[in-house]
C-alpha positions in Angstrom: 0.0 0.0 0.0 2.9 2.3 0.6 3.8 2.2 -3.1 0.3 3.3 -4.0 0.3 6.1 -1.5 3.6 7.3 -3.0 2.0 7.3 -6.4 -1.0 9.2 -5.1 1.3 11.7 -3.4 3.2 12.3 -6.6 -0.1 12.7 -8.6 -1.6 15.1 -6.1 1.6 17.1 -5.8 1.8 17.5 -9.6 -1.8 18.4 -9.9 -1.6 21.1 -7.2 1.6 22.5 -8.6 0.1 22.7 -12.1 -2.6 25.0 -10.7 0.0 27.7 -10.0 2.8 27.2 -12.6 2.9 25.7 -16.1 3.9 22.1 -16.0 6.9 20.9 -17.9 6.5 18.1 -20.5 8.1 15.6 -18.1 5.6 16.6 -15.4 2.7 16.3 -17.8 3.9 12.9 -18.9 4.4 11.7 -15.3 0.9 13.0 -14.3 -0.7 11.3 -17.3 1.0 8.0 -16.5 0.0 8.2 -12.9 -3.6 9.1 -13.9 -3.7 5.8 -15.9 -2.4 3.7 -13.0 -4.4 5.1 -10.1 -8.2 4.8 -10.2 -10.4 7.8 -9.9 -13.5 9.5 -11.2 -13.1 13.1 -10.1 -14.6 12.7 -6.7 -13.7 11.2 -3.3 -14.4 7.4 -2.9 -18.0 6.8 -2.0 -19.5 4.9 0.8 -19.0 1.1 0.8 -19.8 -1.4 3.4 -18.0 -4.4 1.7 -14.7 -3.5 3.3 -16.2 -3.2 6.8 -14.1 -6.0 8.2 -10.8 -5.2 6.4 -8.4 -3.5 8.8 -7.1 -0.7 6.6 -4.0 1.3 7.3 -4.0 3.2 10.6 -3.8 7.0 10.1 -4.3 10.2 12.1 -6.2 13.3 11.2 -6.8 16.7 12.5 -10.3 17.4 13.9 -11.9 20.3 15.7 -10.3 20.3 19.1 -7.6 17.7 18.5 -6.8 14.6 16.6 -8.6 11.4 15.6 -7.4 7.9 14.7 -8.8 6.2 11.7 -8.2 3.5 9.1 -7.6 4.2 5.5 -9.7 1.7 3.6 -9.7 3.1 0.1 -7.7 5.6 -1.9 -8.0 7.1 -5.4 -6.3 9.9 -7.3 -9.1 12.2 -6.1 -9.3 11.3 -2.4 -9.6 8.6 0.3 -12.2 6.9 2.4 -11.6 6.4 6.1 -13.3 4.4 8.8 -13.4 6.0 12.2 -15.5 6.3 15.4 -16.4 10.0 15.0 -16.5 11.1 11.3 -16.2 14.8 10.7 -18.9 16.9 9.1 -19.0 17.4 5.3 -17.1 20.6 4.4 -14.6 20.2 7.3 -10.9 20.8 6.3 -8.5 18.3 7.8 -5.0 16.9 7.3 -4.5 13.1 7.1 -1.2 11.8 8.4 0.0 8.4 7.0 3.2 6.7 8.1 4.7 4.8 5.2 7.2 2.7 7.0 8.6 0.8 4.0 9.4 4.2 2.4 10.7 5.7 5.6 8.4 8.8 5.4 5.4 10.4 6.8 2.9 11.7 4.2 0.5 14.4 5.1 -2.5 15.1 2.8 -4.6 18.2 3.2 -8.2 17.2 2.6 -11.8 18.3 2.7 -14.6 16.1 3.9 -17.0 15.4 1.0 -19.4 13.1 2.8 -19.7 11.2 6.1 -22.0 8.7 7.7 -22.0 6.8 11.0 -18.5 5.2 10.8 -16.9 6.3 7.5 -16.2 9.5 5.5 -14.9 10.4 2.1 -12.2 13.0 1.7 -11.2 14.9 -1.4 -7.6 16.1 -1.7 -7.4 19.9 -1.1 -3.9 21.2 -1.3 -0.2 20.3 -1.7 0.7 17.2 0.4 4.0 17.0 2.3 6.6 14.2 2.7 8.8 14.2 5.8 11.6 11.7 6.7 10.2 9.3 9.3 13.0 9.9 11.8 12.3 13.6 11.8 8.5 13.1 11.9 8.6 10.8 14.9 10.9 13.2 16.8 8.3 15.9 16.5 5.1 13.8 16.7 1.5 14.7 16.7 0.5 13.2 20.0 1.3 16.0 22.5 -0.3 16.3 26.0 -3.1 18.7 25.9 -3.7 21.2 28.8 -7.4 21.9 28.7 -6.9 25.3 30.4 -4.2 26.8 28.3 -3.5 24.6 25.2 -0.5 22.5 24.7 1.7 21.6 27.7 2.5 19.2 30.4 0.3 20.6 33.2 -2.1 18.5 35.2 -5.6 18.7 33.8 -8.0 20.0 36.4 -11.7 20.7 36.2 -14.1 22.6 38.5 -17.9 22.3 38.5 
């Protein structure tokens, strides 16, 4: 799956770059080749319950107020479908973080929620993705302690009623 994610990363990067600057003939050829290898129909993968018991790839994504864990169960050149306990609302902008261990990188895809139901959601790619060496990504991390009073930090969480 890491190889497919790398192809999707390259396709999305080339597509987003072409929006701002004219593509070279090599970039056009690469984008065309990738568009033939990666399925897609112009929209995020739709709902599908046939993969309900497949594990998928563990991912993290930003959500209002923090982070969510999910499983990537489908990917196309236009977006991805995730299974998770608390899907985001349609229209929400998020970043999906995927660890590609065989490639030694973390891939981060900016996305917009196209649809969601009780345990899955479809995301359309919405920006230039990033690729960070895994050693660097793990040293920074996304899972930081959250201080509910002041934001990020290592303070003890207290609540008063």
